[in-house]
C-alpha positions in Angstrom: 175.2 99.3 91.5 175.7 101.4 94.6 175.9 104.8 92.8 172.7 104.3 90.8 171.0 103.0 93.9 171.9 106.2 95.7 170.4 108.1 92.7 167.2 106.0 92.9 166.8 106.6 96.7 167.6 110.3 96.2 165.1 110.6 93.4 162.4 108.9 95.5 162.8 111.4 98.3 162.9 114.3 96.0 166.5 115.4 95.8 169.7 114.2 94.3 172.8 114.5 96.6 175.9 112.4 96.7 178.9 112.6 98.9 182.4 111.2 98.6 181.7 109.1 95.5 181.6 110.1 91.8 178.1 111.3 91.1 175.6 109.8 88.8 174.3 112.7 86.9 170.6 112.6 86.2 168.9 115.2 84.0 165.1 115.3 83.9 164.1 116.2 80.4 160.3 116.1 80.5 157.2 114.6 82.1 153.9 114.8 80.3 150.5 113.2 80.6 149.5 110.9 77.7 146.7 112.4 75.8 143.8 109.9 75.4 145.2 107.6 78.1 143.8 108.9 81.3 146.0 108.4 84.4 149.2 107.6 82.3 152.2 109.8 81.8 155.6 109.6 80.2 158.9 110.8 81.8 162.2 111.2 80.0 165.6 111.5 81.7 169.3 111.2 80.8 171.5 109.2 83.2 175.3 109.5 83.2 177.0 106.6 85.0 180.6 107.1 86.0 183.3 104.5 85.2 182.6 101.4 87.3 179.3 102.7 88.5 176.3 100.3 89.1 173.0 100.0 90.9 171.3 97.7 93.4 168.3 95.6 92.3 165.3 97.8 91.6 162.1 98.0 89.6 160.5 100.8 87.7 156.7 99.9 87.9 156.7 101.4 84.4 157.2 100.4 80.8 160.9 101.5 80.4 162.9 102.1 77.3 166.7 102.7 77.5 168.8 104.0 74.7 172.6 104.1 75.1 173.9 107.5 74.0 177.6 107.0 74.9 179.8 104.3 76.4 178.6 100.9 77.4 176.4 99.3 80.1 175.7 95.8 81.2 171.9 95.3 81.9 170.0 92.3 83.2 166.5 91.7 84.5 165.5 88.8 86.7 165.1 85.7 84.6 167.0 87.2 81.7 170.6 87.0 80.5 173.0 89.9 81.2 173.6 91.9 78.0 176.4 94.3 77.1 174.9 97.4 75.3 177.0 100.0 73.5 176.1 103.4 72.0 173.1 103.1 69.7 171.7 100.0 71.3 168.5 99.7 73.3 167.0 97.8 76.3 163.4 97.3 77.5 161.9 96.6 80.9 158.3 95.8 81.6 156.5 97.2 84.6 156.9 93.8 86.4 160.6 93.3 85.7 163.2 93.4 88.5 166.3 95.1 87.2 169.2 93.1 88.7 172.2 94.6 86.9 172.8 98.0 85.6 176.6 98.5 85.4 179.1 100.6 83.6 181.9 98.0 82.9 184.5 100.6 81.9 187.1 101.8 84.4 187.8 104.9 82.3 184.7 106.1 80.3 181.3 107.2 81.5 178.1 105.8 80.1 175.2 108.0 79.1 171.7 106.7 78.8 168.4 108.2 77.6 165.5 106.6 79.5 161.8 106.9 78.7 159.2 105.7 81.2 155.5 105.2 80.5 153.7 104.9 83.9 150.7 105.7 86.0 150.7 109.4 87.0 152.7 110.0 90.2 154.4 106.6 90.2 158.0 106.9 91.3 160.6 106.3 88.5 162.3 103.6 90.5 161.9 101.6 93.7 164.5 99.4 95.5 163.9 95.7 95.6 165.2 93.7 98.5 
């Protein structure tokens, strides 16, 4: 959880920088306004989580769709059950969900995710939850 949490904090302040720990690699792919839906946009990123990487509790304030491209990841939102997802499987988060668990359970293989957000224009992709 700590590594993805560092990514989230870095993303929020505008840069991605990690020291001393394996890096979570985030690749922004696109951000586009939604035609016909004023004030809404979509953002698409890939996230590569190193073996054993995880994140602290957070929320996206967005409709969020996750597709596992490679490896596996354990996901859980508050009030839901933890689920193990493997390549080819999907996960959904509503704008009100608190994302409690996002963890790569492998000690040897990275996980790679495609994440698509639908959100109000200018809304940060992720915010920490205490």
